[in-house]
C-alpha positions as CSV (number, residue, x, y, z in Angstrom):
1,M,105.1,-119.9,50.1
2,I,104.2,-118.0,53.6
3,G,106.2,-120.6,55.7
4,A,109.3,-120.1,53.6
5,Y,109.3,-116.2,54.0
6,M,108.5,-116.8,57.6
7,S,111.4,-119.3,58.0
8,A,113.5,-116.8,56.2
9,L,112.6,-113.9,58.4
10,I,113.2,-115.9,61.3
11,L,116.6,-117.2,60.1
12,G,117.7,-113.8,59.4
13,T,116.5,-112.7,63.0
14,M,118.5,-115.6,64.5
15,V,121.7,-114.6,62.6
16,I,121.1,-110.9,63.9
17,L,120.6,-112.0,67.3
18,M,123.6,-114.1,67.4
19,V,125.8,-111.5,65.7
20,L,124.7,-109.0,68.4
21,E,125.3,-111.5,71.3
22,M,128.9,-112.1,69.9
23,F,129.6,-108.4,69.7
24,L,128.2,-107.7,73.2
25,R,130.4,-110.5,74.7
26,G,133.4,-109.5,72.8
27,L,133.4,-105.8,73.5
28,F,131.5,-105.4,76.6
29,S,131.8,-108.8,78.2
30,S,127.8,-108.7,78.4
31,S,124.9,-111.0,77.3
32,I,121.5,-110.9,76.1
33,H,120.9,-114.2,77.8
34,I,117.9,-115.1,76.1
35,V,119.7,-115.7,72.6
36,E,120.2,-119.4,73.2
37,D,116.6,-119.9,74.0
38,L,115.3,-117.9,71.0
39,V,117.7,-119.5,68.4
40,G,116.7,-122.8,69.6
41,Y,112.9,-122.1,69.3
42,G,113.7,-120.3,66.0
43,T,115.6,-123.5,64.6
44,A,112.4,-125.7,65.3
45,A,110.4,-122.9,63.8
46,V,112.7,-122.8,60.4
47,L,112.3,-126.6,60.3
48,F,108.7,-126.7,60.6
49,L,107.7,-123.9,58.7
50,S,109.5,-124.8,55.6
51,L,108.3,-128.1,55.5
52,A,105.4,-127.4,52.9
53,Y,107.7,-125.1,50.7
54,T,110.4,-127.9,50.7
55,F,107.9,-130.5,49.4
56,I,106.4,-128.2,46.7
57,S,110.0,-127.3,45.5
58,S,111.2,-131.2,45.6
59,G,113.5,-130.3,48.3
60,H,112.8,-133.7,50.1
61,I,114.9,-136.7,49.6
62,R,113.2,-139.2,47.5
63,V,114.1,-142.7,46.9
64,N,113.1,-143.3,43.3
65,I,114.4,-147.0,42.8
66,I,110.7,-148.7,42.6
67,L,109.4,-145.7,40.9
68,E,111.6,-145.7,38.2
69,K,110.8,-149.3,37.3
70,L,107.2,-148.7,37.3
71,N,105.0,-147.6,34.2
72,S,103.1,-144.2,34.8
73,S,99.9,-145.9,36.5
74,G,102.1,-147.8,38.5
75,Q,104.0,-144.6,39.5
76,R,100.6,-142.6,40.2
77,L,99.4,-145.6,42.2
78,L,102.6,-145.8,44.4
79,E,102.5,-141.9,44.6
80,I,99.1,-142.0,46.0
81,I,99.6,-144.9,48.5
82,C,102.8,-142.8,49.7
83,T,101.1,-139.5,49.9
84,L,98.3,-141.2,51.9
85,A,100.8,-142.8,54.3
86,T,102.7,-139.5,54.8
87,S,99.4,-137.8,55.0
88,F,98.2,-140.1,57.9
89,V,101.6,-139.6,59.8
90,V,101.4,-135.9,59.4
91,I,97.9,-135.9,60.6
92,L,98.9,-137.9,63.9
93,I,101.9,-135.6,64.6
94,T,99.8,-132.8,64.0
95,W,96.9,-133.8,66.3
96,Y,99.4,-134.8,69.2
97,S,101.2,-131.5,68.8
98,A,97.9,-129.5,68.9
99,R,96.8,-131.2,71.9
100,K,100.2,-130.5,73.5
101,M,99.9,-127.1,72.5
102,L,96.6,-126.5,73.8
103,L,97.6,-128.3,77.1
104,N,100.5,-125.9,77.5
105,F,98.3,-122.8,76.9
106,E,95.7,-124.3,79.2
107,R,98.3,-124.7,82.1
108,N,100.4,-121.6,81.4
109,V,103.5,-123.9,81.0
110,T,106.5,-121.9,80.4
111,S,110.2,-122.8,79.7
112,T,112.7,-123.1,82.4
113,G,115.3,-120.6,81.1
114,M,116.2,-117.3,82.6
115,Y,113.1,-115.8,80.7
116,E,109.7,-118.0,81.1
117,I,108.6,-118.3,77.6
118,P,105.2,-119.5,77.3
119,L,105.5,-122.9,75.4
120,W,102.4,-122.8,73.6
121,I,103.9,-120.0,71.3
122,P,106.6,-122.4,69.8
123,G,104.2,-125.3,69.9
124,A,101.6,-123.1,67.9
125,V,104.4,-122.4,65.3
126,I,105.0,-126.0,64.9
127,V,101.4,-126.6,64.4
128,A,101.1,-124.2,61.8
129,G,104.1,-125.6,59.8
130,L,102.4,-129.1,60.1
131,L,99.3,-127.9,59.0
132,M,100.7,-126.0,55.8
133,L,102.4,-129.5,55.0
134,L,99.3,-131.4,55.5
135,I,97.3,-128.9,53.1
136,V,99.8,-129.4,50.4
137,L,100.0,-133.2,51.0
138,L,96.1,-133.2,50.6
139,I,96.4,-131.1,47.4
140,H,99.1,-133.3,46.0
141,L,97.0,-136.4,46.7
142,F,94.0,-134.8,45.1
143,A,96.2,-134.0,41.9
144,C,97.3,-137.7,41.9
145,I,93.9,-138.9,42.3
146,T,92.4,-137.1,39.6
147,G,95.4,-137.1,37.3
148,S,95.8,-133.5,37.0
149,A,99.0,-131.9,37.5
150,A,100.8,-132.8,40.7
151,I,102.5,-130.3,42.9
152,V,105.7,-132.4,42.5
153,S,105.5,-134.7,39.7
154,H,108.2,-137.7,39.3
155,E,109.6,-136.3,36.2
156,Q,110.0,-132.6,37.7
157,H,111.7,-134.3,40.8
158,L,114.3,-136.3,38.5
159,Q,115.2,-133.3,36.6
160,G,115.5,-131.2,39.7
161,E,112.7,-128.6,38.7
C-alpha cells in the first residue's frame, strides 16, 4: 500500500510541476528546464511503485481461459506455477536492476540533461517497487501452497473485488 501512496504523491507532484511549467512558459516565457527530466523519472517511479498494489487489487490483466476450465485443485496448481514463474522473472529483473543501480552509485553516473541527476536515485525507486512486488508475489505463493486465503483469489478477480 505504501507504494500506491508514494505513486499518488509522485503523480500529484508531476501534475503540479507540469502546470507550473505551462504557467511560466505562457505568461513569462520562462521555463524550469528540469521538468521534462523529473516527469520522465516520475513516470517510471509511478509504474514500478504501483506494481504491488495493482497485483493486490487485481488490477493486472489476467487471461482466465484455462483457469475457468479447471477444478479448484487444478486452478490452485496453475496459480502456483504461474506465481513461481512470475516470481522468478521478477527476481531476475530485480537482481539486474539492483546491480545496475549499485554500479551507477559506485561510478557516480548522472543523467545527461541540463541538471545532472544521479541515476542511482531513480534506480533505487525501481528496485524498491520490484522488491515490493516480489514480497507480494511470495506471500501470494505461500498462501496458494498452504491453501490459505490468497491475496488475489480467482473468484475475487472474476467478480472485480
